[in-house]
LOLO-39862 format. One record per atom (N, C-alpha, C, CB): residue number from 1; x, y, z. Coordinates in Angstrom, 3 decimals, decimal comma, padded with zeros to 6 digits. Glycine has a CB too. Layout:
<torfis>
   n     east    north       up
 NUM        X        Y        Z
...
</torfis>
This chain:
<torfis>
   n     east    north       up
   1 -007,371 -032,778 -047,620
   1 -006,242 -032,792 -048,554
   1 -006,723 -032,354 -049,930
   1 -005,592 -034,203 -048,626
   2 -005,983 -031,511 -050,563
   2 -006,313 -031,005 -051,888
   2 -005,900 -032,041 -052,922
   2 -005,619 -029,639 -052,158
   3 -006,834 -032,422 -053,810
   3 -006,531 -033,455 -054,801
   3 -006,023 -032,887 -056,114
   3 -007,752 -034,289 -055,059
   4 -005,865 -031,551 -056,212
   4 -005,363 -030,957 -057,450
   4 -003,889 -031,278 -057,629
   4 -005,582 -029,434 -057,453
   5 -003,525 -031,564 -058,853
   5 -002,123 -031,806 -059,186
   5 -001,457 -030,455 -059,356
   5 -001,972 -032,685 -060,480
   6 -000,256 -030,321 -058,850
   6  000,481 -029,082 -059,019
   6  001,551 -029,273 -060,088
   6  001,113 -028,629 -057,683
   7  001,919 -028,181 -060,728
   7  002,893 -028,216 -061,806
   7  004,048 -027,286 -061,483
   7  002,244 -027,831 -063,145
   8  005,250 -027,701 -061,842
   8  006,465 -026,951 -061,541
   8  007,237 -026,646 -062,816
   8  007,348 -027,728 -060,560
   9  007,804 -025,448 -062,870
   9  008,675 -025,082 -063,983
   9  009,914 -025,989 -063,954
   9  009,082 -023,564 -063,906
  10  010,634 -026,017 -065,057
  10  011,818 -026,873 -065,167
  10  012,827 -026,558 -064,055
  10  012,480 -026,697 -066,551
  11  013,066 -025,271 -063,792
  11  014,038 -024,913 -062,749
  11  013,565 -025,356 -061,370
  11  014,290 -023,403 -062,750
  12  012,253 -025,269 -061,110
  12  011,713 -025,732 -059,836
  12  011,839 -027,246 -059,706
  12  010,249 -025,310 -059,694
  13  011,550 -027,958 -060,796
  13  011,679 -029,413 -060,792
  13  013,123 -029,816 -060,526
  13  011,196 -030,005 -062,129
  14  014,061 -029,086 -061,124
  14  015,476 -029,372 -060,905
  14  015,843 -029,167 -059,442
  14  016,352 -028,485 -061,800
  15  015,345 -028,089 -058,843
  15  015,628 -027,819 -057,440
  15  015,063 -028,923 -056,548
  15  015,051 -026,459 -057,031
  16  013,825 -029,341 -056,822
  16  013,190 -030,401 -056,036
  16  013,972 -031,701 -056,149
  16  011,741 -030,616 -056,494
  17  014,426 -032,010 -057,370
  17  015,166 -033,253 -057,595
  17  016,626 -033,149 -057,164
  17  015,095 -033,637 -059,057
  18  017,117 -031,917 -056,969
  18  018,507 -031,727 -056,564
  18  019,496 -031,951 -057,691
  18  018,834 -032,644 -055,435
  19  019,072 -031,575 -058,903
  19  019,929 -031,748 -060,084
  19  019,959 -030,438 -060,865
  19  019,421 -032,924 -060,989
  20  020,911 -030,271 -061,788
  20  020,915 -029,069 -062,637
  20  019,724 -029,063 -063,601
  20  022,235 -028,981 -063,434
  21  019,360 -027,852 -064,061
  21  018,243 -027,742 -065,017
  21  018,484 -028,574 -066,267
  21  018,021 -026,282 -065,410
  22  019,734 -028,631 -066,725
  22  020,050 -029,414 -067,913
  22  019,724 -030,890 -067,747
  22  021,503 -029,256 -068,256
  23  019,858 -031,405 -066,539
  23  019,543 -032,813 -066,286
  23  018,048 -033,068 -066,439
  23  020,009 -033,227 -064,879
  24  017,232 -032,112 -066,010
  24  015,783 -032,252 -066,172
  24  015,421 -032,186 -067,651
  24  015,029 -031,152 -065,380
  25  016,025 -031,261 -068,383
  25  015,762 -031,150 -069,822
  25  016,169 -032,422 -070,557
  25  016,508 -029,944 -070,410
  26  017,306 -032,987 -070,195
  26  017,746 -034,254 -070,817
  26  016,772 -035,383 -070,490
  26  019,173 -034,632 -070,339
  27  016,307 -035,453 -069,252
  27  015,362 -036,499 -068,858
  27  014,067 -036,386 -069,657
  27  015,064 -036,417 -067,349
  28  013,643 -035,162 -069,938
  28  012,442 -034,955 -070,749
  28  012,699 -035,430 -072,176
  28  012,017 -033,461 -070,739
  29  013,831 -035,047 -072,765
  29  014,150 -035,463 -074,145
  29  014,261 -036,978 -074,265
  29  015,460 -034,813 -074,610
  30  014,784 -037,627 -073,246
  30  014,958 -039,086 -073,266
  30  013,672 -039,845 -072,949
  30  016,031 -039,489 -072,278
  31  012,642 -039,135 -072,518
  31  011,382 -039,790 -072,174
  31  011,357 -040,341 -070,761
  31  011,109 -040,897 -073,136
  32  012,334 -039,972 -069,946
  32  012,396 -040,441 -068,561
  32  011,498 -039,613 -067,649
  32  013,833 -040,398 -068,053
  33  011,140 -038,428 -068,104
  33  010,307 -037,507 -067,346
  33  009,253 -036,961 -068,302
  33  011,157 -036,350 -066,699
  34  007,989 -037,074 -067,937
  34  006,898 -036,653 -068,817
  34  006,430 -035,250 -068,436
  34  005,719 -037,655 -068,745
  35  006,662 -034,268 -069,303
  35  006,206 -032,904 -069,017
  35  004,765 -032,688 -069,482
  35  007,132 -031,882 -069,691
  36  004,194 -031,585 -069,050
  36  002,858 -031,169 -069,454
  36  002,959 -029,749 -069,997
  36  001,841 -031,255 -068,261
  37  002,258 -029,489 -071,090
  37  002,209 -028,126 -071,610
  37  001,205 -027,360 -070,774
  37  001,828 -028,094 -073,134
  38  001,683 -026,343 -070,096
  38  000,852 -025,615 -069,145
  38  001,292 -024,161 -069,119
  38  000,936 -026,245 -067,728
  39  000,345 -023,236 -069,269
  39  000,648 -021,809 -069,278
  39  001,693 -021,447 -070,330
  39  001,129 -021,374 -067,910
  40  001,616 -022,064 -071,466
  40  002,495 -021,721 -072,572
  40  003,906 -022,278 -072,464
  40  002,568 -020,261 -072,691
  41  004,170 -023,146 -071,522
  41  005,504 -023,734 -071,381
  41  005,422 -025,133 -070,797
  41  006,390 -022,851 -070,500
  42  006,549 -025,792 -070,758
  42  006,586 -027,128 -070,193
  42  006,640 -027,049 -068,681
  42  007,781 -027,915 -070,733
  43  005,849 -027,879 -068,035
  43  005,829 -027,988 -066,582
  43  005,902 -029,464 -066,229
  43  004,552 -027,319 -065,969
  44  006,379 -029,744 -065,039
  44  006,466 -031,119 -064,557
  44  005,495 -031,245 -063,388
  44  007,942 -031,500 -064,130
  45  004,646 -032,248 -063,434
  45  003,630 -032,409 -062,395
  45  004,243 -032,949 -061,106
  45  002,515 -033,344 -062,880
  46  003,563 -032,656 -060,001
  46  004,014 -033,162 -058,712
  46  003,964 -034,684 -058,680
  46  003,164 -032,581 -057,582
  47  003,007 -035,279 -059,378
  47  002,935 -036,736 -059,397
  47  004,111 -037,340 -060,159
  47  001,619 -037,192 -060,020
  48  004,554 -036,666 -061,212
  48  005,706 -037,147 -061,982
  48  006,985 -037,047 -061,141
  48  005,859 -036,336 -063,300
  49  007,134 -035,954 -060,413
  49  008,304 -035,809 -059,542
  49  008,281 -036,854 -058,434
  49  008,357 -034,396 -058,937
  50  007,102 -037,084 -057,865
  50  006,978 -038,093 -056,812
  50  007,328 -039,483 -057,350
  50  005,550 -038,091 -056,229
  51  006,931 -039,753 -058,595
  51  007,259 -041,050 -059,204
  51  008,766 -041,230 -059,287
  51  006,631 -041,171 -060,610
  52  009,471 -040,183 -059,729
  52  010,928 -040,271 -059,828
  52  011,591 -040,412 -058,467
  52  011,475 -039,051 -060,535
  53  011,053 -039,691 -057,485
  53  011,642 -039,715 -056,151
  53  011,200 -040,925 -055,330
  53  011,288 -038,449 -055,416
  54  010,127 -041,574 -055,770
  54  009,619 -042,721 -055,021
  54  008,964 -042,310 -053,716
  54  010,736 -043,696 -054,742
  55  008,338 -041,128 -053,708
  55  007,685 -040,622 -052,502
  55  006,230 -040,323 -052,792
  55  008,398 -039,364 -051,976
  56  005,397 -040,264 -051,739
  56  003,992 -039,905 -051,955
  56  003,849 -038,454 -052,384
  56  003,177 -040,153 -050,689
  57  002,768 -038,144 -053,089
  57  002,510 -036,795 -053,575
  57  002,120 -035,914 -052,407
  57  001,405 -036,792 -054,658
  58  002,684 -034,694 -052,375
  58  002,337 -033,707 -051,359
  58  001,799 -032,477 -052,056
  58  003,559 -033,353 -050,467
  59  000,914 -031,765 -051,385
  59  000,346 -030,538 -051,946
  59  001,401 -029,442 -051,964
  59 -000,893 -030,083 -051,138
  60  001,263 -028,496 -052,881
  60  002,162 -027,363 -052,961
  60  002,492 -027,029 -054,390
  60  003,423 -027,635 -052,191
  61  003,084 -025,890 -054,624
  61  003,446 -025,474 -055,969
  61  002,303 -024,737 -056,635
  61  003,854 -026,672 -056,805
  62  002,516 -024,333 -057,843
  62  001,527 -023,571 -058,587
  62  000,624 -024,528 -059,354
  62  002,207 -022,571 -059,548
  63 -000,652 -024,408 -059,133
  63 -001,613 -025,260 -059,836
  63 -002,033 -024,588 -061,130
  63 -002,850 -025,555 -058,951
  64 -002,282 -025,391 -062,142
  64 -002,809 -024,857 -063,391
  64 -003,533 -025,967 -064,122
  64 -001,681 -024,256 -064,272
  65 -004,337 -025,557 -065,044
  65 -005,035 -026,516 -065,885
  65 -004,161 -026,812 -067,092
  65 -006,433 -025,980 -066,319
  66 -003,840 -028,083 -067,340
  66 -003,015 -028,401 -068,510
  66 -003,708 -027,997 -069,795
  66 -002,684 -029,890 -068,545
  67 -002,922 -027,568 -070,766
  67 -003,455 -027,228 -072,066
  67 -003,145 -028,356 -073,035
  67 -002,877 -025,890 -072,570
  68 -003,923 -028,445 -074,065
  68 -003,663 -029,474 -075,058
  68 -002,891 -028,856 -076,212
  68 -004,982 -030,120 -075,555
  69 -001,962 -029,607 -076,746
  69 -001,207 -029,122 -077,901
  69 -001,704 -029,846 -079,138
  69  000,327 -029,332 -077,709
  70 -001,795 -029,137 -080,217
  70 -002,166 -029,780 -081,455
  70 -003,352 -029,244 -082,016
  70 -002,333 -031,170 -081,296
</torfis>
């Protein structure tokens, strides 16, 4: 099993969660969903999506190294 965390764009996260993109953006603004700055944009980790869905983490998606802001 690959232990790398995968990151998903906002639209991909919305598709996985079965909600509109605006709902994911609102969840991020409200602090209900923690994004990561990755490849110059916000991404949502597979572990964060699994936390919201209450399911175990599965491999898949585009992997990247998170960048630090600041």
